[in-house]
N, CA, C and O atoms as CSV, one atom per row, in Angstrom:
chain,resi,resn,atom,element,x,y,z
A,1,MET,N,N,0.974,-1.050,-0.093
A,1,MET,CA,C,0.044,-0.016,0.205
A,1,MET,C,C,1.175,1.429,-0.075
A,1,MET,O,O,0.906,2.410,-0.769
A,2,ILE,N,N,2.436,1.184,0.678
A,2,ILE,CA,C,3.073,2.683,0.833
A,2,ILE,C,C,3.611,2.419,-0.428
A,2,ILE,O,O,4.361,3.360,-0.169
A,3,LYS,N,N,3.948,2.072,-1.496
A,3,LYS,CA,C,4.340,2.229,-2.550
A,3,LYS,C,C,3.415,2.837,-3.815
A,3,LYS,O,O,3.832,3.553,-4.725
A,4,LYS,N,N,2.270,2.432,-3.650
A,4,LYS,CA,C,1.061,2.576,-4.379
A,4,LYS,C,C,0.663,4.272,-4.208
A,4,LYS,O,O,0.447,5.078,-5.114
A,5,TRP,N,N,0.653,4.474,-2.870
A,5,TRP,CA,C,0.191,6.058,-2.433
A,5,TRP,C,C,1.546,6.896,-2.521
A,5,TRP,O,O,1.479,8.118,-2.390
A,6,GLN,N,N,2.743,6.289,-2.732
A,6,GLN,CA,C,3.981,7.554,-2.765
A,6,GLN,C,C,4.069,7.291,-4.710
A,6,GLN,O,O,4.898,7.715,-5.515
A,7,HIS,N,N,3.238,6.710,-4.849
A,7,HIS,CA,C,3.234,7.069,-6.555
A,7,HIS,C,C,2.178,8.129,-7.076
A,7,HIS,O,O,2.288,9.164,-7.734
A,8,ILE,N,N,0.922,7.330,-6.415
A,8,ILE,CA,C,-0.087,8.315,-6.450
A,8,ILE,C,C,0.393,9.973,-6.065
A,8,ILE,O,O,0.243,10.894,-6.868
A,9,LEU,N,N,0.937,10.126,-4.807
A,9,LEU,CA,C,1.279,11.312,-3.879
A,9,LEU,C,C,2.622,11.858,-4.908
A,9,LEU,O,O,3.197,12.911,-4.634
A,10,ARG,N,N,2.935,11.216,-5.819
A,10,ARG,CA,C,4.732,11.577,-6.316
A,10,ARG,C,C,5.577,12.100,-5.472
A,10,ARG,O,O,5.999,13.256,-5.411
A,11,ILE,N,N,5.866,10.937,-4.645
A,11,ILE,CA,C,6.970,10.538,-3.525
A,11,ILE,C,C,7.557,9.346,-3.639
A,11,ILE,O,O,7.809,8.600,-2.693
A,12,LYS,N,N,7.791,9.132,-4.803
A,12,LYS,CA,C,8.482,7.451,-5.103
A,12,LYS,C,C,9.908,7.620,-4.581
A,12,LYS,O,O,10.485,6.750,-3.929
A,13,GLU,N,N,10.340,8.586,-4.854
A,13,GLU,CA,C,11.989,8.705,-4.342
A,13,GLU,C,C,12.166,8.304,-2.890
A,13,GLU,O,O,13.215,7.970,-2.338
A,14,TRP,N,N,11.021,8.392,-2.403
A,14,TRP,CA,C,11.129,8.305,-0.967
A,14,TRP,C,C,11.389,6.845,-0.164
A,14,TRP,O,O,10.661,5.932,-0.553
A,15,ASP,N,N,12.174,6.577,0.721
A,15,ASP,CA,C,12.669,5.647,1.340
A,15,ASP,C,C,11.442,5.353,2.754
A,15,ASP,O,O,11.315,6.002,3.792
A,16,ILE,N,N,10.903,4.493,2.415
A,16,ILE,CA,C,9.477,4.565,3.711
A,16,ILE,C,C,9.552,3.208,4.081
A,16,ILE,O,O,9.615,2.189,3.394
A,17,THR,N,N,9.529,3.421,5.519
A,17,THR,CA,C,9.700,2.133,6.330
A,17,THR,C,C,8.367,2.080,7.245
A,17,THR,O,O,7.771,3.155,7.320
A,18,THR,N,N,7.827,1.025,7.929
A,18,THR,CA,C,7.113,1.044,8.996
A,18,THR,C,C,7.365,0.277,10.782
A,18,THR,O,O,7.348,-0.914,11.093
A,19,LYS,N,N,7.502,1.048,11.337
A,19,LYS,CA,C,7.909,0.108,12.824
A,19,LYS,C,C,6.935,0.067,13.701
A,19,LYS,O,O,6.231,1.069,13.827
A,20,LEU,N,N,6.725,-0.926,14.376
A,20,LEU,CA,C,5.363,-1.236,14.845
A,20,LEU,C,C,6.077,-1.318,16.259
A,20,LEU,O,O,7.141,-1.882,16.518
A,21,LEU,N,N,5.020,-0.442,17.327
A,21,LEU,CA,C,5.176,-0.087,18.880
A,21,LEU,C,C,4.668,-0.892,19.723
A,21,LEU,O,O,3.652,-1.537,19.462
A,22,ASP,N,N,5.480,-0.994,21.175
A,22,ASP,CA,C,4.843,-1.676,21.970
A,22,ASP,C,C,3.493,-0.380,22.287
A,22,ASP,O,O,3.692,0.823,22.454
A,23,LEU,N,N,2.035,-1.159,22.296
A,23,LEU,CA,C,1.059,-0.473,22.964
A,23,LEU,C,C,1.359,0.264,24.350
A,23,LEU,O,O,1.123,1.465,24.487
A,24,LYS,N,N,1.760,-0.330,25.113
A,24,LYS,CA,C,1.693,0.130,26.539
A,24,LYS,C,C,2.658,1.350,27.072
A,24,LYS,O,O,2.646,2.045,28.088
A,25,ASN,N,N,3.651,1.269,25.699
A,25,ASN,CA,C,4.953,2.540,25.689
A,25,ASN,C,C,4.566,3.822,25.239
A,25,ASN,O,O,4.812,4.875,25.828
A,26,VAL,N,N,3.784,3.667,23.887
A,26,VAL,CA,C,3.609,5.179,23.659
A,26,VAL,C,C,1.748,4.942,23.106
A,26,VAL,O,O,1.555,5.097,21.900
A,27,SER,N,N,1.212,4.789,23.488
A,27,SER,CA,C,-0.321,4.077,23.412
A,27,SER,C,C,-0.864,6.371,23.920
A,27,SER,O,O,-0.207,6.912,24.811
A,28,ILE,N,N,-2.167,7.317,23.069
A,28,ILE,CA,C,-2.750,7.763,23.509
A,28,ILE,C,C,-3.435,8.097,23.300
A,28,ILE,O,O,-3.349,7.835,22.100
A,29,GLU,N,N,-4.492,8.687,23.401
A,29,GLU,CA,C,-5.679,8.788,23.455
A,29,GLU,C,C,-6.313,10.122,22.371
A,29,GLU,O,O,-6.178,11.336,22.522
A,30,TYR,N,N,-7.004,9.392,21.304
A,30,TYR,CA,C,-7.644,10.632,20.307
A,30,TYR,C,C,-8.717,10.063,19.718
A,30,TYR,O,O,-8.829,8.912,19.295
A,31,ASN,N,N,-9.539,10.992,19.719
A,31,ASN,CA,C,-11.046,10.730,19.683
A,31,ASN,C,C,-11.285,9.603,20.316
A,31,ASN,O,O,-11.973,9.132,19.410
A,32,GLY,N,N,-11.292,8.722,21.169
A,32,GLY,CA,C,-11.934,8.084,22.302
A,32,GLY,C,C,-10.927,6.894,21.880
A,32,GLY,O,O,-11.260,5.787,22.302
A,33,HIS,N,N,-10.220,6.931,21.418
A,33,HIS,CA,C,-9.581,5.663,21.094
A,33,HIS,C,C,-7.736,5.502,21.463
A,33,HIS,O,O,-6.983,6.474,21.394
A,34,LYS,N,N,-7.369,4.393,21.764
A,34,LYS,CA,C,-6.049,4.527,22.336
A,34,LYS,C,C,-5.343,4.097,21.182
A,34,LYS,O,O,-5.868,3.081,20.726
A,35,TYR,N,N,-4.371,4.471,20.543
A,35,TYR,CA,C,-3.569,4.320,19.672
A,35,TYR,C,C,-2.278,5.464,19.428
A,35,TYR,O,O,-2.052,6.466,20.106
A,36,PHE,N,N,-1.679,5.063,18.475
A,36,PHE,CA,C,-0.564,5.910,17.915
A,36,PHE,C,C,-0.407,5.863,16.612
A,36,PHE,O,O,-0.676,4.711,16.273
A,37,VAL,N,N,-0.140,6.445,15.774
A,37,VAL,CA,C,0.616,6.148,14.233
A,37,VAL,C,C,0.717,7.466,14.206
A,37,VAL,O,O,-0.077,8.320,14.603
A,38,GLY,N,N,2.354,7.622,13.416
A,38,GLY,CA,C,3.125,9.155,13.337
A,38,GLY,C,C,4.291,9.124,12.669
A,38,GLY,O,O,5.101,8.276,13.041
A,39,ILE,N,N,4.547,9.743,11.888
A,39,ILE,CA,C,5.769,9.861,11.067
A,39,ILE,C,C,7.183,10.466,11.229
A,39,ILE,O,O,6.985,11.665,11.035
A,40,GLU,N,N,7.837,10.382,11.353
A,40,GLU,CA,C,9.206,11.010,10.935
A,40,GLU,C,C,9.963,10.766,9.400
A,40,GLU,O,O,10.168,9.719,8.787
A,41,ARG,N,N,10.210,11.859,9.136
A,41,ARG,CA,C,10.468,12.786,8.506
A,41,ARG,C,C,12.069,12.919,8.372
A,41,ARG,O,O,12.739,13.377,9.298
A,42,ASN,N,N,12.562,12.546,7.317
A,42,ASN,CA,C,13.845,13.667,6.923
A,42,ASN,C,C,14.120,14.091,5.699
A,42,ASN,O,O,14.612,13.478,4.752
A,43,PHE,N,N,13.850,14.920,5.769
A,43,PHE,CA,C,13.770,15.814,4.295
A,43,PHE,C,C,15.094,15.840,3.614
A,43,PHE,O,O,15.208,15.529,2.429
A,44,ASP,N,N,16.059,16.198,4.335
A,44,ASP,CA,C,17.139,15.608,3.514
A,44,ASP,C,C,17.570,14.601,2.621
A,44,ASP,O,O,17.964,14.632,1.455
A,45,ASN,N,N,17.341,13.389,3.737
A,45,ASN,CA,C,17.779,12.734,3.070
A,45,ASN,C,C,16.671,11.568,2.456
A,45,ASN,O,O,17.025,10.392,2.370
A,46,LYS,N,N,15.583,11.917,2.125
A,46,LYS,CA,C,14.392,11.362,1.745
A,46,LYS,C,C,14.226,10.202,2.370
A,46,LYS,O,O,14.266,9.128,1.769
A,47,LYS,N,N,14.041,10.305,3.537
A,47,LYS,CA,C,13.650,8.727,4.791
A,47,LYS,C,C,12.596,8.970,5.427
A,47,LYS,O,O,12.540,10.146,5.786
A,48,ALA,N,N,11.651,8.293,5.745
A,48,ALA,CA,C,11.053,8.398,6.636
A,48,ALA,C,C,10.363,7.118,7.049
A,48,ALA,O,O,10.344,6.084,6.381
A,49,VAL,N,N,9.681,7.349,8.472
A,49,VAL,CA,C,9.005,5.890,9.323
A,49,VAL,C,C,8.033,6.481,9.534
A,49,VAL,O,O,7.813,7.687,9.650
A,50,ILE,N,N,7.025,5.066,9.625
A,50,ILE,CA,C,6.140,5.624,10.196
A,50,ILE,C,C,5.836,5.033,11.067
A,50,ILE,O,O,6.251,3.956,10.637
A,51,TYR,N,N,5.267,4.696,12.386
A,51,TYR,CA,C,5.569,4.531,13.793
A,51,TYR,C,C,3.562,3.879,14.199
A,51,TYR,O,O,2.478,4.459,14.256
A,52,HIS,N,N,3.878,2.889,14.326
A,52,HIS,CA,C,1.952,2.723,14.691
A,52,HIS,C,C,2.354,1.218,15.676
A,52,HIS,O,O,3.147,0.295,15.492
A,53,ASP,N,N,1.518,1.491,16.598
A,53,ASP,CA,C,0.940,0.292,17.730
A,53,ASP,C,C,0.157,-0.347,17.254
A,53,ASP,O,O,0.124,-1.462,17.775
A,54,ARG,N,N,-1.005,-0.120,15.964
A,54,ARG,CA,C,-1.864,-1.515,15.610
A,54,ARG,C,C,-1.220,-1.026,14.321
A,54,ARG,O,O,-0.371,-0.329,13.765
A,55,GLU,N,N,-2.484,-2.106,14.223
A,55,GLU,CA,C,-2.123,-2.890,11.877
A,55,GLU,C,C,-2.940,-1.441,11.776
A,55,GLU,O,O,-3.802,-0.918,12.481
A,56,LEU,N,N,-2.273,-1.063,10.599
A,56,LEU,CA,C,-2.100,0.351,9.725
A,56,LEU,C,C,-2.966,-0.184,8.615
A,56,LEU,O,O,-2.873,-1.107,7.806
A,57,LYS,N,N,-3.961,0.878,8.929
A,57,LYS,CA,C,-5.185,1.027,7.832
A,57,LYS,C,C,-4.636,1.774,6.344
A,57,LYS,O,O,-3.685,2.547,6.462
A,58,GLU,N,N,-4.943,1.659,5.610
A,58,GLU,CA,C,-4.692,2.195,3.482
A,58,GLU,C,C,-5.120,4.251,3.964
A,58,GLU,O,O,-4.658,5.153,3.265
A,59,GLU,N,N,-5.844,4.483,4.963
A,59,GLU,CA,C,-6.564,5.513,5.397
A,59,GLU,C,C,-5.122,6.023,6.278
A,59,GLU,O,O,-4.449,6.845,5.656
A,60,ASP,N,N,-4.814,5.792,7.066
A,60,ASP,CA,C,-3.492,5.966,7.613
A,60,ASP,C,C,-2.267,6.344,7.552
A,60,ASP,O,O,-1.587,7.181,8.146
A,61,ILE,N,N,-1.986,5.108,6.217
A,61,ILE,CA,C,-0.738,5.282,5.485
A,61,ILE,C,C,-0.748,6.708,4.562
A,61,ILE,O,O,0.215,7.474,4.522
A,62,ILE,N,N,-1.735,6.869,3.991
A,62,ILE,CA,C,-2.318,8.182,2.871
A,62,ILE,C,C,-1.944,9.423,4.198
A,62,ILE,O,O,-1.049,10.261,4.080
A,63,HIS,N,N,-2.653,9.320,5.159
A,63,HIS,CA,C,-1.931,10.365,5.970
A,63,HIS,C,C,-0.741,10.322,6.482
A,63,HIS,O,O,-0.385,11.497,6.577
A,64,GLU,N,N,-0.279,9.936,6.699
A,64,GLU,CA,C,1.375,9.977,7.620
A,64,GLU,C,C,1.986,10.041,6.109
A,64,GLU,O,O,3.074,10.579,6.316
A,65,LEU,N,N,1.904,9.795,4.686
A,65,LEU,CA,C,2.225,10.342,3.502
A,65,LEU,C,C,1.954,11.663,2.994
A,65,LEU,O,O,2.554,12.333,2.155
A,66,LEU,N,N,0.786,11.926,3.770
A,66,LEU,CA,C,0.315,13.547,3.082
A,66,LEU,C,C,1.483,14.731,4.275
A,66,LEU,O,O,1.857,15.862,3.966
A,67,HIS,N,N,1.735,14.164,5.286
A,67,HIS,CA,C,2.602,15.207,6.253
A,67,HIS,C,C,4.218,15.033,5.299
A,67,HIS,O,O,5.210,15.621,5.731
A,68,ILE,N,N,4.312,14.148,3.962
A,68,ILE,CA,C,5.330,14.638,3.832
A,68,ILE,C,C,5.149,15.296,2.531
A,68,ILE,O,O,6.112,15.770,1.928
A,69,VAL,N,N,3.892,15.345,2.056
A,69,VAL,CA,C,3.590,16.040,0.364
A,69,VAL,C,C,3.503,18.069,1.107
A,69,VAL,O,O,3.975,19.159,0.781
A,70,PHE,N,N,2.683,17.565,2.097
A,70,PHE,CA,C,2.483,18.967,2.751
A,70,PHE,C,C,3.105,19.048,4.149
A,70,PHE,O,O,2.284,19.099,5.064
A,71,PRO,N,N,4.394,19.068,4.486
A,71,PRO,CA,C,4.586,19.312,5.637
A,71,PRO,C,C,4.520,19.797,6.896
A,71,PRO,O,O,4.973,19.140,7.834
A,72,LYS,N,N,3.803,21.314,7.112
A,72,LYS,CA,C,3.711,21.642,8.243
A,72,LYS,C,C,2.725,22.751,7.241
A,72,LYS,O,O,2.615,22.837,6.017
A,73,PRO,N,N,1.987,23.647,8.549
A,73,PRO,CA,C,0.700,24.170,8.365
A,73,PRO,C,C,1.150,25.568,7.575
A,73,PRO,O,O,2.250,26.065,7.816
A,74,ASN,N,N,0.021,26.311,6.394
A,74,ASN,CA,C,0.302,27.023,6.510
A,74,ASN,C,C,0.441,28.442,7.645
A,74,ASN,O,O,-0.041,28.504,8.776
A,75,HIS,N,N,0.947,29.103,7.199
A,75,HIS,CA,C,0.940,30.575,8.408
A,75,HIS,C,C,0.112,30.727,9.520
A,75,HIS,O,O,0.375,30.952,10.702
A,76,ASP,N,N,-1.399,30.491,8.659
A,76,ASP,CA,C,-2.407,31.225,8.944
A,76,ASP,C,C,-2.935,30.389,9.494
A,76,ASP,O,O,-3.837,30.916,10.145
A,77,GLU,N,N,-2.925,28.982,9.696
A,77,GLU,CA,C,-3.543,27.704,10.681
A,77,GLU,C,C,-2.649,27.645,11.399
A,77,GLU,O,O,-1.424,27.750,11.469
A,78,THR,N,N,-4.235,27.290,12.383
A,78,THR,CA,C,-3.139,26.074,13.493
A,78,THR,C,C,-2.941,25.028,13.468
A,78,THR,O,O,-3.672,24.264,12.839
A,79,TYR,N,N,-1.978,24.657,14.080
A,79,TYR,CA,C,-1.166,22.787,14.063
A,79,TYR,C,C,-2.618,21.649,14.091
A,79,TYR,O,O,-2.586,20.623,13.411
A,80,GLU,N,N,-4.006,22.046,15.078
A,80,GLU,CA,C,-5.102,21.026,15.081
A,80,GLU,C,C,-5.865,21.529,13.657
A,80,GLU,O,O,-6.370,20.611,13.012
A,81,GLU,N,N,-6.012,23.006,13.053
A,81,GLU,CA,C,-6.712,23.004,12.025
A,81,GLU,C,C,-5.705,22.245,10.937
A,81,GLU,O,O,-6.448,22.019,9.982
A,82,TYR,N,N,-4.440,21.763,10.626
A,82,TYR,CA,C,-3.408,21.853,9.632
A,82,TYR,C,C,-3.716,19.921,9.418
A,82,TYR,O,O,-4.007,19.332,8.377
A,83,GLU,N,N,-3.524,19.375,10.733
A,83,GLU,CA,C,-4.317,18.136,11.373
A,83,GLU,C,C,-5.088,17.785,10.687
A,83,GLU,O,O,-4.884,16.808,9.966
A,84,GLN,N,N,-6.465,18.596,10.676
A,84,GLN,CA,C,-8.038,18.108,10.454
A,84,GLN,C,C,-7.845,17.928,9.170
A,84,GLN,O,O,-8.120,16.865,8.614
A,85,TRP,N,N,-7.275,19.110,8.476
A,85,TRP,CA,C,-7.209,19.072,7.104
A,85,TRP,C,C,-6.527,17.979,6.025
A,85,TRP,O,O,-6.844,17.909,4.837
A,86,ILE,N,N,-5.462,17.090,6.735
A,86,ILE,CA,C,-4.573,16.194,6.375
A,86,ILE,C,C,-6.091,14.952,6.572
A,86,ILE,O,O,-6.571,14.241,5.689
A,87,THR,N,N,-6.382,15.033,7.554
A,87,THR,CA,C,-6.943,13.798,8.346
A,87,THR,C,C,-8.343,14.295,6.911
A,87,THR,O,O,-8.039,13.748,5.851
A,88,ASP,N,N,-9.076,14.776,6.846
A,88,ASP,CA,C,-9.653,15.188,5.783
A,88,ASP,C,C,-9.723,14.899,4.561
A,88,ASP,O,O,-10.741,14.581,3.946
A,89,VAL,N,N,-8.383,15.021,4.055
A,89,VAL,CA,C,-7.659,14.670,2.734
A,89,VAL,C,C,-7.762,13.259,2.569
A,89,VAL,O,O,-8.541,12.634,1.850
A,90,ALA,N,N,-6.830,12.819,3.369
A,90,ALA,CA,C,-6.882,11.114,3.595
A,90,ALA,C,C,-7.863,10.428,3.632
A,90,ALA,O,O,-7.705,9.292,3.187
A,91,TYR,N,N,-9.201,10.777,4.136
A,91,TYR,CA,C,-10.405,10.333,3.824
A,91,TYR,C,C,-10.941,10.396,2.827
A,91,TYR,O,O,-11.590,9.400,2.506
A,92,ASN,N,N,-10.925,11.425,2.007
A,92,ASN,CA,C,-11.475,11.601,0.987
A,92,ASN,C,C,-10.988,10.807,-0.453
A,92,ASN,O,O,-11.758,10.438,-1.341
A,93,LEU,N,N,-9.327,10.627,-0.439
A,93,LEU,CA,C,-8.241,10.133,-0.916
A,93,LEU,C,C,-8.950,8.414,-1.133
A,93,LEU,O,O,-8.976,7.847,-2.225
A,94,ASN,N,N,-9.296,8.018,-0.280
A,94,ASN,CA,C,-8.990,6.726,0.570
A,94,ASN,C,C,-10.399,6.321,0.014
A,94,ASN,O,O,-10.532,5.173,-0.409
A,95,ASN,N,N,-11.582,7.288,-0.016
A,95,ASN,CA,C,-13.218,6.558,-0.427
A,95,ASN,C,C,-12.831,7.388,-1.909
A,95,ASN,O,O,-13.852,8.008,-2.208
A,96,ILE,N,N,-11.753,7.638,-2.950
A,96,ILE,CA,C,-12.300,8.333,-3.982
A,96,ILE,C,C,-12.690,6.582,-4.550
A,96,ILE,O,O,-13.289,6.396,-5.610
């Protein structure tokens, strides 16, 4: 799935891996669920790791890869607004 979405999002040159984390060490509560999915990006080397403590869904992968395509909020939006926009775009792309 990662390769598919790298191609669609035009970030094929990135080396993207995943790393499963131990749930009890990193869990946070998000929208009433306890889990963690996040990405660490190195723009200089075009490498990224998607960390997760549950099975990744396609929408999770899209969401995290969008953080490469759109690396930071616009100057006039909060991080929460940026994150919601990324979530909305990932949802919409996943449901095309």
